[in-house]
C-alpha positions in Angstrom: -14.9 21.9 -12.2 -18.1 19.9 -11.4 -18.3 18.2 -7.8 -21.2 15.7 -6.9 -21.8 15.0 -3.4 -23.2 11.3 -2.9 -25.0 9.5 -0.2 -26.7 6.0 -0.4 -29.1 4.0 2.2 -28.9 0.4 1.4 -30.4 -3.0 2.8 -26.5 -4.0 4.0 -22.9 -3.2 3.6 -21.1 -3.9 0.4 -19.4 -7.3 1.3 -22.9 -8.6 1.2 -23.6 -9.4 -2.4 -27.4 -9.0 -1.8 -27.3 -5.7 -0.6 -29.4 -3.3 -2.8 -29.4 0.9 -2.7 -32.8 1.8 -1.2 -32.3 5.5 -1.0 -30.1 7.6 -3.3 -29.6 11.3 -2.7 -26.9 13.6 -4.5 -26.2 17.5 -5.3 -24.2 18.7 -8.3 -22.1 21.9 -8.0 -20.3 23.6 -10.8 -18.4 27.0 -10.4 -19.8 27.6 -7.2 -23.3 27.0 -8.5 -25.7 24.5 -7.4 -27.2 22.3 -10.3 -29.4 20.2 -8.8 -29.8 18.4 -5.2 -32.2 15.5 -5.1 -33.0 12.3 -3.2 -35.3 9.6 -4.1 -36.3 6.0 -2.8 -35.4 3.2 -4.9 -37.3 -0.1 -5.0 -34.5 -2.5 -5.3 -35.7 -4.9 -3.3 -39.5 -6.6 -2.2 -38.8 -6.4 1.8 -36.7 -4.0 3.7 -34.9 -5.9 6.5 -36.2 -5.1 9.9 -33.1 -4.1 11.3 -32.2 -1.9 8.2 -35.5 -0.1 9.1 -34.5 0.3 12.7 -31.5 2.5 11.5 -32.7 4.5 8.4 -36.3 4.4 8.9 -36.9 3.1 5.7 -39.8 0.4 5.4 -41.1 -2.0 3.0 -44.2 -0.1 2.7 -42.2 3.2 1.8 -40.8 1.5 -1.3 -44.3 0.2 -2.7 -44.4 2.9 -5.2 -40.7 4.0 -5.7 -39.1 3.7 -8.8 -36.4 1.3 -9.8 -32.9 2.1 -9.8 -32.8 2.1 -13.7 -35.4 4.5 -13.9 -33.8 6.8 -11.3 -30.4 6.9 -13.2 -31.9 7.9 -16.5 -32.4 10.9 -15.0 -29.3 11.9 -13.0 -26.5 10.1 -15.0 -25.4 13.5 -16.4 -25.2 15.0 -12.9 -22.4 12.0 -12.2 -20.7 11.9 -15.6 -17.3 13.9 -15.4 -17.8 14.7 -11.8 -15.5 14.7 -8.8 -17.6 12.4 -6.8 -17.8 13.1 -2.8 -18.7 10.7 0.0 -18.1 9.6 3.5 -17.1 6.4 3.0 -16.4 6.7 -0.9 -15.6 3.2 -1.5 -19.0 1.9 -0.2 -21.3 4.5 -1.6 -19.7 4.6 -5.1 -19.3 0.8 -5.1 -23.1 0.6 -4.4 -23.8 2.7 -7.4 -21.6 0.5 -9.2 -23.6 -2.8 -8.3 -26.4 -1.2 -9.4 -24.9 -0.2 -12.5 -23.7 -3.7 -13.6 -27.1 -5.3 -12.4 -28.3 -2.7 -15.2 -26.0 -3.9 -17.6 -24.2 -0.4 -17.5 -20.5 0.8 -17.3 -19.3 1.3 -14.1 -18.2 4.5 -12.3 -14.4 5.0 -12.3 -14.5 9.0 -11.3 -12.1 11.0 -9.5 -13.3 10.9 -5.6 -12.7 12.5 -2.4 -13.4 10.6 0.7 -14.2 12.7 3.7 -13.5 9.9 6.2 -9.5 9.6 5.6 -9.6 13.6 4.8 -11.2 14.2 8.1 -8.6 11.8 10.2 -5.8 13.9 8.6 -7.2 17.4 9.2 -8.9 16.8 12.8 -6.6 14.4 14.4 -7.8 15.3 17.9 -11.3 13.2 17.2 -11.7 9.8 18.8 -14.6 8.9 16.2 -15.0 9.9 12.4 -18.2 8.8 11.9 -20.1 11.3 10.1 -22.2 12.3 13.1 -19.3 12.7 15.2 -17.6 15.1 13.1 -20.7 17.1 12.4 -21.0 17.3 15.9 -17.2 18.4 16.4 -18.3 21.3 13.7 -21.5 22.4 15.2 -23.5 20.9 12.2 -27.0 19.7 13.0 -28.2 16.6 10.7 -32.1 16.6 11.7 -32.4 13.5 9.4 -29.4 11.1 10.2 -29.2 7.9 8.1 -31.3 9.3 5.5 -29.8 10.1 2.2 -31.0 14.1 2.2 -29.5 14.5 5.7 -26.0 12.9 5.7 -25.9 14.5 2.2 -26.4 18.1 3.7 -24.2 17.1 6.6 -21.3 16.3 4.0 -21.6 19.5 2.2 -20.9 21.5 5.3 -18.1 19.3 6.5 -16.3 19.5 3.4 -16.9 23.2 2.8 -15.9 23.6 6.7 -12.7 21.7 6.2 -11.9 23.8 3.3 -13.5 27.0 4.4 -15.1 27.5 1.2 -18.6 26.8 -0.8 -19.2 23.5 -2.3 -18.0 24.1 -5.9 -15.5 26.9 -5.7 -13.2 24.6 -4.4 -9.5 24.9 -6.0 -9.2 22.3 -8.6 -5.4 21.4 -7.6 -6.2 21.1 -4.0 -9.4 19.0 -4.9 -7.0 16.5 -7.1 -4.5 16.2 -4.0 -7.5 15.1 -1.8 -8.5 12.3 -4.6 -5.5 11.0 -3.6 -5.4 11.2 0.2 -7.8 8.3 0.4 -5.4 6.0 -1.4 -6.9 3.0 -2.9 -8.9 1.7 0.0 -11.3 4.9 -0.7 -11.3 4.1 -4.5 -12.0 0.4 -4.9 -14.6 1.0 -6.9 -11.6 1.2 -9.7 -11.6 -2.4 -9.7 -15.2 -2.3 -11.1 -13.9 -0.6 -14.1 -11.0 -2.8 -14.7 -13.0 -6.2 -14.3 -15.5 -4.5 -17.0 -12.8 -4.0 -19.4 -11.6 -7.4 -19.4 -14.8 -8.6 -19.8 -15.2 -6.6 -23.0 -11.7 -6.9 -24.1 -11.2 -2.9 -23.9 -8.4 -0.5 -23.2 -8.7 1.9 -20.4 -8.4 5.6 -20.0 -6.2 5.9 -16.9 -5.4 9.8 -15.5 -2.8 9.0 -12.7 -0.3 11.4 -10.6 2.8 10.1 -11.0 4.9 12.9 -9.4 3.5 12.8 -6.0 2.3 16.3 -6.3 -0.4 18.5 -8.4 1.4 18.5 -11.9 -1.2 18.3 -14.6 -1.3 14.6 -16.2 -2.8 13.8 -19.6 -5.1 10.1 -19.5 -2.7 7.4 -21.2 -4.5 4.6 -23.1 -3.4 1.0 -21.2 -4.4 -2.3 -22.6 -5.0 -4.1 -19.0 -3.0 -7.6 -18.6 -3.3 -7.9 -15.1 -4.7 -6.2 -11.6 -3.1 -7.3 -8.0 -4.2 -5.9 -4.6 -2.4 -2.8 -5.3 -1.4 -2.1 -8.8 -3.1 -2.0 -12.5 -0.5 -3.6 -14.8 -1.3 -2.9 -18.4 1.0 -2.3 -21.8 1.1 1.5 -23.1 3.0 2.2 -26.4 4.7 -1.4 -26.5 5.9 -1.0 -23.1 4.7 -3.1 -20.0 3.5 -0.4 -16.9 2.6 -1.4 -13.4 0.6 1.9 -12.0 -0.3 1.7 -8.1 -4.2 2.3 -7.4 -2.9 4.9 -4.8 -1.7 7.1 -7.7 -4.6 6.9 -9.9 -7.1 9.8 -10.1 -9.7 7.9 -12.4 -10.5 5.4 -14.9 -12.6 5.1 -17.8 -13.2 2.2 -20.4 -12.2 3.6 -23.7 -15.1 4.7 -26.0 -17.7 3.7 -23.4 -19.5 6.5 -21.2 -19.6 5.8 -18.0 -23.0 4.9 -16.4 -24.2 4.2 -20.0 -25.8 1.0 -21.5 -22.9 -1.6 -22.3 -22.8 -2.5 -25.5 -21.8 -6.3 -26.0 
């Protein structure tokens, strides 16, 4: 089982269509072994707004010689493909990565993902705030570089390890699958990026879903998408119409297209 922790710094919120990634940090673990950890500035804009620089300290001058997202992604895409993604406010971080992928004419990610925000709410009900810094403070974790990708990333690793009392990469796969579902659809809004791409390309979708509300192993089903609303993906499978709630979906992939790769028209 491969796990990739992710943190991005951006020029704005996901709801702002102009917001872009200006720093990306990740670490990839498999079977208890750290495969790679890295962070990089990304030149996606010509000017970093002053209000953003005040939050994360990233300035326009710092991005002057930084690589673009496309160049960065070519060197890290294999760390994300097939991984369970972990982030604090997962829908934001993966949603921003998908925005960059779509702008680069690449297939968006529909990976299984764990959001430590709802996870912390369930496991630490005594807290009054679930900001990353507040959770870290509660656990005695020192983040020496808050609001920078590597500082937040390493804090995220320690928080999940503390919650599960394990080292990253050694987590039980069945438990991880359950945690993927705990965030529900709000944590996985990025699934709609995959659905929209499938509609545009008139492609079928490979859907891995948990219909048992438990840890039962399931195989992906191939679905011809017909519609998607606020709560469900509707499609045809083996001649039957199915409606699958988004909060039971573990992952989505476009049939015959590898996530993160260049989109063939």
